[in-house]
Biopython code that builds the backbone (N, CA, C, O; Angstrom):
import numpy as np
from Bio.PDB.StructureBuilder import StructureBuilder

atoms = [
    (1, "UNK", "N", (0.846, -1.183, 0.000)),
    (1, "UNK", "CA", (0.000, 0.000, 0.000)),
    (1, "UNK", "C", (0.889, 1.243, 0.000)),
    (1, "UNK", "O", (1.878, 1.309, 0.730)),
    (2, "UNK", "N", (0.528, 2.221, -0.822)),
    (2, "UNK", "CA", (1.282, 3.464, -0.931)),
    (2, "UNK", "C", (1.088, 4.319, 0.313)),
    (2, "UNK", "O", (0.001, 4.349, 0.889)),
    (3, "UNK", "N", (2.141, 5.012, 0.725)),
    (3, "UNK", "CA", (1.989, 6.019, 1.774)),
    (3, "UNK", "C", (1.198, 7.174, 1.180)),
    (3, "UNK", "O", (1.405, 7.547, 0.025)),
    (4, "UNK", "N", (0.294, 7.738, 1.969)),
    (4, "UNK", "CA", (-0.461, 8.881, 1.479)),
    (4, "UNK", "C", (0.216, 10.168, 1.915)),
    (4, "UNK", "O", (0.946, 10.196, 2.906)),
    (5, "UNK", "N", (-0.032, 11.222, 1.172)),
    (5, "UNK", "CA", (0.534, 12.538, 1.439)),
    (5, "UNK", "C", (-0.629, 13.496, 1.619)),
    (5, "UNK", "O", (-1.597, 13.452, 0.860)),
    (6, "UNK", "N", (-0.539, 14.349, 2.604)),
    (6, "UNK", "CA", (-1.559, 15.377, 2.795)),
    (6, "UNK", "C", (-1.014, 16.685, 2.239)),
    (6, "UNK", "O", (0.057, 17.144, 2.633)),
    (7, "UNK", "N", (-1.758, 17.269, 1.328)),
    (7, "UNK", "CA", (-1.361, 18.554, 0.740)),
    (7, "UNK", "C", (-2.036, 19.664, 1.515)),
    (7, "UNK", "O", (-3.084, 19.462, 2.129)),
    (8, "UNK", "N", (-1.432, 20.834, 1.484)),
    (8, "UNK", "CA", (-2.006, 21.996, 2.153)),
    (8, "UNK", "C", (-1.549, 23.226, 1.400)),
    (8, "UNK", "O", (-0.598, 23.142, 0.622)),
    (9, "UNK", "N", (-2.188, 24.362, 1.601)),
    (9, "UNK", "CA", (-1.779, 25.574, 0.889)),
    (9, "UNK", "C", (-1.689, 26.777, 1.789)),
    (9, "UNK", "O", (-0.773, 27.581, 1.620)),
    (10, "UNK", "N", (-2.567, 26.944, 2.717)),
    (10, "UNK", "CA", (-2.792, 28.196, 3.418)),
    (10, "UNK", "C", (-1.561, 29.078, 3.521)),
    (10, "UNK", "O", (-1.540, 30.150, 2.915)),
    (11, "UNK", "N", (-0.538, 28.679, 4.259)),
    (11, "UNK", "CA", (0.665, 29.495, 4.370)),
    (11, "UNK", "C", (1.726, 29.112, 3.360)),
    (11, "UNK", "O", (2.753, 29.786, 3.278)),
    (12, "UNK", "N", (1.522, 28.067, 2.595)),
    (12, "UNK", "CA", (2.389, 27.500, 1.561)),
    (12, "UNK", "C", (3.683, 26.920, 2.113)),
    (12, "UNK", "O", (4.095, 25.851, 1.662)),
    (13, "UNK", "N", (4.345, 27.568, 3.066)),
    (13, "UNK", "CA", (5.610, 27.042, 3.591)),
    (13, "UNK", "C", (5.416, 25.613, 4.064)),
    (13, "UNK", "O", (4.468, 25.303, 4.785)),
    (14, "UNK", "N", (6.324, 24.752, 3.650)),
    (14, "UNK", "CA", (6.251, 23.362, 4.053)),
    (14, "UNK", "C", (5.339, 22.506, 3.202)),
    (14, "UNK", "O", (5.256, 21.296, 3.413)),
    (15, "UNK", "N", (4.659, 23.103, 2.253)),
    (15, "UNK", "CA", (3.809, 22.315, 1.359)),
    (15, "UNK", "C", (4.575, 22.047, 0.070)),
    (15, "UNK", "O", (5.479, 22.804, -0.285)),
    (16, "UNK", "N", (4.222, 20.984, -0.624)),
    (16, "UNK", "CA", (4.958, 20.677, -1.854)),
    (16, "UNK", "C", (4.698, 21.704, -2.956)),
    (16, "UNK", "O", (3.649, 22.347, -2.996)),
    (17, "UNK", "N", (5.671, 21.836, -3.838)),
    (17, "UNK", "CA", (5.485, 22.644, -5.037)),
    (17, "UNK", "C", (4.467, 21.937, -5.922)),
    (17, "UNK", "O", (4.259, 20.734, -5.766)),
    (18, "UNK", "N", (3.829, 22.648, -6.844)),
    (18, "UNK", "CA", (2.837, 22.015, -7.708)),
    (18, "UNK", "C", (3.348, 20.749, -8.415)),
    (18, "UNK", "O", (2.639, 19.745, -8.474)),
    (19, "UNK", "N", (4.551, 20.795, -8.940)),
    (19, "UNK", "CA", (5.104, 19.621, -9.631)),
    (19, "UNK", "C", (5.236, 18.433, -8.687)),
    (19, "UNK", "O", (4.962, 17.299, -9.078)),
    (20, "UNK", "N", (5.651, 18.681, -7.454)),
    (20, "UNK", "CA", (5.768, 17.603, -6.469)),
    (20, "UNK", "C", (4.390, 17.031, -6.138)),
    (20, "UNK", "O", (4.236, 15.816, -6.015)),
    (21, "UNK", "N", (3.392, 17.901, -5.995)),
    (21, "UNK", "CA", (2.035, 17.445, -5.710)),
    (21, "UNK", "C", (1.508, 16.582, -6.862)),
    (21, "UNK", "O", (0.856, 15.563, -6.634)),
    (22, "UNK", "N", (1.793, 16.993, -8.081)),
    (22, "UNK", "CA", (1.372, 16.217, -9.253)),
    (22, "UNK", "C", (2.055, 14.855, -9.244)),
    (22, "UNK", "O", (1.425, 13.841, -9.546)),
    (23, "UNK", "N", (3.331, 14.827, -8.901)),
    (23, "UNK", "CA", (4.049, 13.543, -8.824)),
    (23, "UNK", "C", (3.458, 12.642, -7.745)),
    (23, "UNK", "O", (3.395, 11.426, -7.926)),
    (24, "UNK", "N", (3.026, 13.218, -6.630)),
    (24, "UNK", "CA", (2.355, 12.432, -5.585)),
    (24, "UNK", "C", (1.064, 11.827, -6.138)),
    (24, "UNK", "O", (0.732, 10.682, -5.830)),
    (25, "UNK", "N", (0.346, 12.584, -6.943)),
    (25, "UNK", "CA", (-0.890, 12.098, -7.559)),
    (25, "UNK", "C", (-0.592, 10.946, -8.519)),
    (25, "UNK", "O", (-1.256, 9.910, -8.488)),
    (26, "UNK", "N", (0.411, 11.141, -9.367)),
    (26, "UNK", "CA", (0.776, 10.119, -10.349)),
    (26, "UNK", "C", (1.179, 8.817, -9.653)),
    (26, "UNK", "O", (0.887, 7.730, -10.153)),
    (27, "UNK", "N", (1.845, 8.924, -8.511)),
    (27, "UNK", "CA", (2.295, 7.731, -7.790)),
    (27, "UNK", "C", (1.204, 7.142, -6.884)),
    (27, "UNK", "O", (1.435, 6.134, -6.216)),
    (28, "UNK", "N", (0.028, 7.761, -6.857)),
    (28, "UNK", "CA", (-1.083, 7.221, -6.094)),
    (28, "UNK", "C", (-1.126, 7.615, -4.631)),
    (28, "UNK", "O", (-1.917, 7.056, -3.871)),
    (29, "UNK", "N", (-0.301, 8.559, -4.217)),
    (29, "UNK", "CA", (-0.282, 8.971, -2.807)),
    (29, "UNK", "C", (-1.258, 10.097, -2.496)),
    (29, "UNK", "O", (-1.473, 10.432, -1.331)),
    (30, "UNK", "N", (-1.850, 10.683, -3.538)),
    (30, "UNK", "CA", (-2.824, 11.767, -3.376)),
    (30, "UNK", "C", (-3.979, 11.494, -4.334)),
    (30, "UNK", "O", (-3.754, 11.087, -5.474)),
    (31, "UNK", "N", (-5.188, 11.710, -3.891)),
    (31, "UNK", "CA", (-6.358, 11.522, -4.744)),
    (31, "UNK", "C", (-6.546, 12.691, -5.701)),
    (31, "UNK", "O", (-5.995, 13.772, -5.496)),
    (32, "UNK", "N", (-7.323, 12.462, -6.737)),
    (32, "UNK", "CA", (-7.551, 13.474, -7.776)),
    (32, "UNK", "C", (-8.196, 14.733, -7.212)),
    (32, "UNK", "O", (-7.721, 15.837, -7.480)),
    (33, "UNK", "N", (-9.276, 14.590, -6.431)),
    (33, "UNK", "CA", (-9.953, 15.774, -5.904)),
    (33, "UNK", "C", (-9.047, 16.585, -4.991)),
    (33, "UNK", "O", (-9.053, 17.815, -5.039)),
    (34, "UNK", "N", (-8.265, 15.900, -4.155)),
    (34, "UNK", "CA", (-7.343, 16.618, -3.266)),
    (34, "UNK", "C", (-6.305, 17.381, -4.085)),
    (34, "UNK", "O", (-5.994, 18.533, -3.783)),
    (35, "UNK", "N", (-5.768, 16.730, -5.128)),
    (35, "UNK", "CA", (-4.780, 17.400, -5.977)),
    (35, "UNK", "C", (-5.384, 18.622, -6.657)),
    (35, "UNK", "O", (-4.794, 19.702, -6.633)),
    (36, "UNK", "N", (-6.559, 18.457, -7.263)),
    (36, "UNK", "CA", (-7.157, 19.579, -7.985)),
    (36, "UNK", "C", (-7.516, 20.728, -7.052)),
    (36, "UNK", "O", (-7.354, 21.892, -7.416)),
    (37, "UNK", "N", (-8.003, 20.415, -5.848)),
    (37, "UNK", "CA", (-8.273, 21.473, -4.869)),
    (37, "UNK", "C", (-6.983, 22.203, -4.495)),
    (37, "UNK", "O", (-6.959, 23.429, -4.385)),
    (38, "UNK", "N", (-5.922, 21.435, -4.305)),
    (38, "UNK", "CA", (-4.614, 22.010, -3.956)),
    (38, "UNK", "C", (-4.111, 22.919, -5.078)),
    (38, "UNK", "O", (-3.719, 24.060, -4.835)),
    (39, "UNK", "N", (-4.127, 22.398, -6.314)),
    (39, "UNK", "CA", (-3.634, 23.187, -7.441)),
    (39, "UNK", "C", (-4.496, 24.421, -7.687)),
    (39, "UNK", "O", (-3.986, 25.456, -8.116)),
    (40, "UNK", "N", (-5.788, 24.321, -7.422)),
    (40, "UNK", "CA", (-6.675, 25.470, -7.606)),
    (40, "UNK", "C", (-6.392, 26.564, -6.591)),
    (40, "UNK", "O", (-6.550, 27.747, -6.895)),
    (41, "UNK", "N", (-5.978, 26.188, -5.393)),
    (41, "UNK", "CA", (-5.736, 27.168, -4.324)),
    (41, "UNK", "C", (-4.298, 27.685, -4.298)),
    (41, "UNK", "O", (-4.015, 28.672, -3.619)),
    (42, "UNK", "N", (-3.393, 27.041, -5.019)),
    (42, "UNK", "CA", (-1.978, 27.401, -4.948)),
    (42, "UNK", "C", (-1.750, 28.829, -5.469)),
    (42, "UNK", "O", (-2.294, 29.202, -6.508)),
    (43, "UNK", "N", (-0.947, 29.626, -4.750)),
    (43, "UNK", "CA", (-0.678, 31.007, -5.190)),
    (43, "UNK", "C", (0.481, 31.069, -6.194)),
    (43, "UNK", "O", (1.616, 31.368, -5.822)),
    (44, "UNK", "N", (0.193, 30.789, -7.437)),
    (44, "UNK", "CA", (1.231, 30.755, -8.475)),
    (44, "UNK", "C", (1.880, 32.116, -8.657)),
    (44, "UNK", "O", (1.244, 33.150, -8.456)),
    (45, "UNK", "N", (3.158, 32.108, -9.041)),
    (45, "UNK", "CA", (3.858, 33.351, -9.360)),
    (45, "UNK", "C", (3.719, 33.617, -10.853)),
    (45, "UNK", "O", (3.552, 32.692, -11.648)),
    (46, "UNK", "N", (3.789, 34.885, -11.220)),
    (46, "UNK", "CA", (3.751, 35.240, -12.638)),
    (46, "UNK", "C", (5.110, 34.956, -13.252)),
    (46, "UNK", "O", (6.136, 35.163, -12.603)),
    (47, "UNK", "N", (5.134, 34.485, -14.494)),
    (47, "UNK", "CA", (6.413, 34.220, -15.154)),
    (47, "UNK", "C", (7.211, 35.505, -15.331)),
    (47, "UNK", "O", (6.650, 36.566, -15.604)),
    (48, "UNK", "N", (8.501, 35.398, -15.176)),
    (48, "UNK", "CA", (9.384, 36.537, -15.413)),
    (48, "UNK", "C", (9.576, 36.705, -16.921)),
    (48, "UNK", "O", (9.867, 35.733, -17.619)),
    (49, "UNK", "N", (9.417, 37.916, -17.422)),
    (49, "UNK", "CA", (9.627, 38.125, -18.858)),
    (49, "UNK", "C", (11.101, 37.973, -19.217)),
    (49, "UNK", "O", (11.988, 38.272, -18.418)),
    (50, "UNK", "N", (11.335, 37.505, -20.428)),
    (50, "UNK", "CA", (12.707, 37.348, -20.913)),
    (50, "UNK", "C", (12.759, 37.757, -22.374)),
    (50, "UNK", "O", (11.862, 37.443, -23.157)),
    (51, "UNK", "N", (13.828, 38.465, -22.729)),
    (51, "UNK", "CA", (14.040, 38.843, -24.132)),
    (51, "UNK", "C", (14.739, 37.731, -24.900)),
    (51, "UNK", "O", (14.850, 37.795, -26.125)),
    (52, "UNK", "N", (15.209, 36.714, -24.191)),
    (52, "UNK", "CA", (15.956, 35.623, -24.804)),
    (52, "UNK", "C", (14.983, 34.563, -25.329)),
    (52, "UNK", "O", (14.311, 33.901, -24.538)),
    (53, "UNK", "N", (14.899, 34.395, -26.664)),
    (53, "UNK", "CA", (13.965, 33.403, -27.215)),
    (53, "UNK", "C", (14.339, 31.960, -26.851)),
    (53, "UNK", "O", (13.504, 31.061, -26.955)),
    (54, "UNK", "N", (15.575, 31.737, -26.430)),
    (54, "UNK", "CA", (16.023, 30.401, -26.047)),
    (54, "UNK", "C", (15.714, 30.081, -24.586)),
    (54, "UNK", "O", (15.864, 28.933, -24.168)),
    (55, "UNK", "N", (15.290, 31.059, -23.812)),
    (55, "UNK", "CA", (15.030, 30.857, -22.393)),
    (55, "UNK", "C", (13.711, 30.113, -22.225)),
    (55, "UNK", "O", (12.649, 30.614, -22.594)),
    (56, "UNK", "N", (13.793, 28.917, -21.665)),
    (56, "UNK", "CA", (12.574, 28.124, -21.509)),
    (56, "UNK", "C", (12.464, 27.502, -20.119)),
    (56, "UNK", "O", (11.829, 26.462, -19.944)),
    (57, "UNK", "N", (13.076, 28.136, -19.152)),
    (57, "UNK", "CA", (13.016, 27.618, -17.784)),
    (57, "UNK", "C", (11.717, 28.060, -17.118)),
    (57, "UNK", "O", (11.306, 29.214, -17.232)),
    (58, "UNK", "N", (11.085, 27.130, -16.429)),
    (58, "UNK", "CA", (9.891, 27.448, -15.651)),
    (58, "UNK", "C", (10.277, 27.606, -14.193)),
    (58, "UNK", "O", (11.062, 26.825, -13.657)),
    (59, "UNK", "N", (9.722, 28.614, -13.565)),
    (59, "UNK", "CA", (9.836, 28.711, -12.115)),
    (59, "UNK", "C", (8.944, 27.602, -11.562)),
    (59, "UNK", "O", (7.830, 27.421, -12.053)),
    (60, "UNK", "N", (9.402, 26.852, -10.551)),
    (60, "UNK", "CA", (8.580, 25.757, -10.039)),
    (60, "UNK", "C", (7.258, 26.197, -9.423)),
    (60, "UNK", "O", (6.420, 25.357, -9.096)),
    (61, "UNK", "N", (7.059, 27.512, -9.259)),
    (61, "UNK", "CA", (5.809, 28.015, -8.701)),
    (61, "UNK", "C", (4.924, 28.672, -9.757)),
    (61, "UNK", "O", (3.930, 29.312, -9.414)),
    (62, "UNK", "N", (5.273, 28.523, -11.038)),
    (62, "UNK", "CA", (4.455, 29.053, -12.128)),
    (62, "UNK", "C", (3.365, 28.050, -12.496)),
    (62, "UNK", "O", (3.535, 26.844, -12.314)),
    (63, "UNK", "N", (2.249, 28.553, -13.014)),
    (63, "UNK", "CA", (1.176, 27.678, -13.472)),
    (63, "UNK", "C", (1.622, 26.834, -14.663)),
    (63, "UNK", "O", (1.022, 25.800, -14.958)),
    (64, "UNK", "N", (2.664, 27.273, -15.337)),
    (64, "UNK", "CA", (3.185, 26.528, -16.486)),
    (64, "UNK", "C", (3.546, 25.089, -16.165)),
    (64, "UNK", "O", (3.515, 24.236, -17.052)),
    (65, "UNK", "N", (3.891, 24.799, -14.909)),
    (65, "UNK", "CA", (4.211, 23.406, -14.554)),
    (65, "UNK", "C", (2.966, 22.522, -14.651)),
    (65, "UNK", "O", (3.074, 21.326, -14.923)),
    (66, "UNK", "N", (1.787, 23.105, -14.429)),
    (66, "UNK", "CA", (0.537, 22.351, -14.578)),
    (66, "UNK", "C", (0.298, 22.068, -16.061)),
    (66, "UNK", "O", (-0.069, 20.952, -16.429)),
    (67, "UNK", "N", (0.502, 23.063, -16.899)),
    (67, "UNK", "CA", (0.340, 22.895, -18.338)),
    (67, "UNK", "C", (1.319, 21.834, -18.841)),
    (67, "UNK", "O", (0.955, 20.985, -19.654)),
    (68, "UNK", "N", (2.549, 21.883, -18.361)),
    (68, "UNK", "CA", (3.550, 20.893, -18.745)),
    (68, "UNK", "C", (3.123, 19.490, -18.316)),
    (68, "UNK", "O", (3.356, 18.524, -19.044)),
    (69, "UNK", "N", (2.506, 19.370, -17.151)),
    (69, "UNK", "CA", (2.031, 18.067, -16.678)),
    (69, "UNK", "C", (0.955, 17.502, -17.613)),
    (69, "UNK", "O", (0.882, 16.289, -17.809)),
    (70, "UNK", "N", (0.133, 18.362, -18.182)),
    (70, "UNK", "CA", (-0.861, 17.913, -19.162)),
    (70, "UNK", "C", (-0.142, 17.483, -20.443)),
    (70, "UNK", "O", (-0.449, 16.440, -21.020)),
    (71, "UNK", "N", (0.817, 18.302, -20.878)),
    (71, "UNK", "CA", (1.553, 18.001, -22.111)),
    (71, "UNK", "C", (2.330, 16.689, -22.015)),
    (71, "UNK", "O", (2.513, 16.003, -23.020)),
    (72, "UNK", "N", (2.783, 16.339, -20.820)),
    (72, "UNK", "CA", (3.581, 15.118, -20.642)),
    (72, "UNK", "C", (2.750, 13.919, -20.193)),
    (72, "UNK", "O", (3.292, 12.836, -19.972)),
    (73, "UNK", "N", (1.440, 14.108, -20.059)),
    (73, "UNK", "CA", (0.569, 12.995, -19.725)),
    (73, "UNK", "C", (0.393, 12.704, -18.245)),
    (73, "UNK", "O", (-0.258, 11.723, -17.888)),
    (74, "UNK", "N", (0.958, 13.531, -17.379)),
    (74, "UNK", "CA", (0.772, 13.324, -15.937)),
    (74, "UNK", "C", (-0.643, 13.702, -15.516)),
    (74, "UNK", "O", (-1.208, 13.097, -14.604)),
    (75, "UNK", "N", (-1.211, 14.698, -16.178)),
    (75, "UNK", "CA", (-2.596, 15.106, -15.971)),
    (75, "UNK", "C", (-3.324, 14.994, -17.306)),
    (75, "UNK", "O", (-2.718, 15.131, -18.369)),
    (76, "UNK", "N", (-4.621, 14.744, -17.242)),
    (76, "UNK", "CA", (-5.416, 14.643, -18.465)),
    (76, "UNK", "C", (-6.046, 15.992, -18.804)),
    (76, "UNK", "O", (-6.027, 16.923, -18.000)),
    (77, "UNK", "N", (-6.593, 16.074, -19.992)),
    (77, "UNK", "CA", (-7.336, 17.273, -20.384)),
    (77, "UNK", "C", (-8.535, 17.466, -19.455)),
    (77, "UNK", "O", (-8.899, 18.597, -19.131)),
    (78, "UNK", "N", (-9.140, 16.369, -19.032)),
    (78, "UNK", "CA", (-10.265, 16.434, -18.096)),
    (78, "UNK", "C", (-9.820, 16.996, -16.745)),
    (78, "UNK", "O", (-10.524, 17.803, -16.138)),
    (79, "UNK", "N", (-8.638, 16.560, -16.278)),
    (79, "UNK", "CA", (-8.086, 17.110, -15.033)),
    (79, "UNK", "C", (-7.920, 18.620, -15.175)),
    (79, "UNK", "O", (-8.282, 19.384, -14.280)),
    (80, "UNK", "N", (-7.365, 19.040, -16.318)),
    (80, "UNK", "CA", (-7.122, 20.461, -16.547)),
    (80, "UNK", "C", (-8.436, 21.237, -16.593)),
    (80, "UNK", "O", (-8.537, 22.321, -16.018)),
    (81, "UNK", "N", (-9.430, 20.695, -17.266)),
    (81, "UNK", "CA", (-10.729, 21.374, -17.355)),
    (81, "UNK", "C", (-11.358, 21.516, -15.973)),
    (81, "UNK", "O", (-11.905, 22.568, -15.643)),
    (82, "UNK", "N", (-11.284, 20.470, -15.173)),
    (82, "UNK", "CA", (-11.837, 20.533, -13.815)),
    (82, "UNK", "C", (-11.054, 21.518, -12.955)),
    (82, "UNK", "O", (-11.640, 22.245, -12.153)),
    (83, "UNK", "N", (-9.734, 21.545, -13.117)),
    (83, "UNK", "CA", (-8.906, 22.499, -12.385)),
    (83, "UNK", "C", (-9.276, 23.933, -12.790)),
    (83, "UNK", "O", (-9.403, 24.810, -11.936)),
    (84, "UNK", "N", (-9.445, 24.159, -14.077)),
    (84, "UNK", "CA", (-9.839, 25.485, -14.560)),
    (84, "UNK", "C", (-11.151, 25.921, -13.913)),
    (84, "UNK", "O", (-11.279, 27.054, -13.450)),
    (85, "UNK", "N", (-12.117, 25.014, -13.888)),
    (85, "UNK", "CA", (-13.413, 25.332, -13.290)),
    (85, "UNK", "C", (-13.267, 25.678, -11.800)),
    (85, "UNK", "O", (-13.926, 26.593, -11.306)),
    (86, "UNK", "N", (-12.419, 24.957, -11.103)),
    (86, "UNK", "CA", (-12.214, 25.222, -9.672)),
    (86, "UNK", "C", (-11.516, 26.564, -9.448)),
    (86, "UNK", "O", (-11.847, 27.287, -8.508)),
    (87, "UNK", "N", (-10.561, 26.893, -10.298)),
    (87, "UNK", "CA", (-9.836, 28.156, -10.150)),
    (87, "UNK", "C", (-10.699, 29.362, -10.508)),
    (87, "UNK", "O", (-10.468, 30.472, -10.029)),
    (88, "UNK", "N", (-11.683, 29.126, -11.347)),
    (88, "UNK", "CA", (-12.496, 30.249, -11.823)),
    (88, "UNK", "C", (-13.930, 30.189, -11.316)),
    (88, "UNK", "O", (-14.848, 30.710, -11.949)),
    (89, "UNK", "N", (-14.109, 29.550, -10.169)),
    (89, "UNK", "CA", (-15.382, 29.617, -9.481)),
    (89, "UNK", "C", (-16.429, 28.575, -9.797)),
    (89, "UNK", "O", (-17.495, 28.579, -9.182)),
    (90, "UNK", "N", (-16.167, 27.690, -10.727)),
    (90, "UNK", "CA", (-17.132, 26.642, -11.039)),
    (90, "UNK", "C", (-16.631, 25.298, -10.585)),
    (90, "UNK", "O", (-15.462, 25.156, -10.225)),
    (91, "UNK", "N", (-17.476, 24.337, -10.596)),
    (91, "UNK", "CA", (-17.091, 22.956, -10.279)),
    (91, "UNK", "C", (-17.559, 22.081, -11.427)),
    (91, "UNK", "O", (-18.666, 22.254, -11.937)),
    (92, "UNK", "N", (-16.715, 21.140, -11.836)),
    (92, "UNK", "CA", (-17.126, 20.177, -12.867)),
    (92, "UNK", "C", (-17.682, 18.957, -12.222)),
    (92, "UNK", "O", (-18.086, 18.022, -12.914)),
]
sb = StructureBuilder()
sb.init_structure("model")
sb.init_model(0)
sb.init_chain("A")
sb.init_seg("    ")
for serial, (resi, resn, name, xyz) in enumerate(atoms, 1):
    if name == "N":
        sb.init_residue(resn, " ", resi, " ")
    sb.init_atom(name, np.array(xyz, "f"), 0.0, 1.0, " ", f" {name:<3s}", serial, name[0])
structure = sb.get_structure()
């Protein structure tokens, strides 16, 4: 049986970064609803602008890590749609 992980957001300190939370979900240590609630409440940082077209680094606290998780198959389009609804006041 997998060890379970409890996610939290309120003060953020001591809670996993979004990518870590997604990895916990993929490994079965966190349920889908808990992950989506966590990702919906996470206080993401805005990406830093760059004039360098080759610069493709993501800050681990940017929402882009969630998009990348969809692109790499860690999250589904359905997960993303439900997350969007939670972040913008609706529930799927």
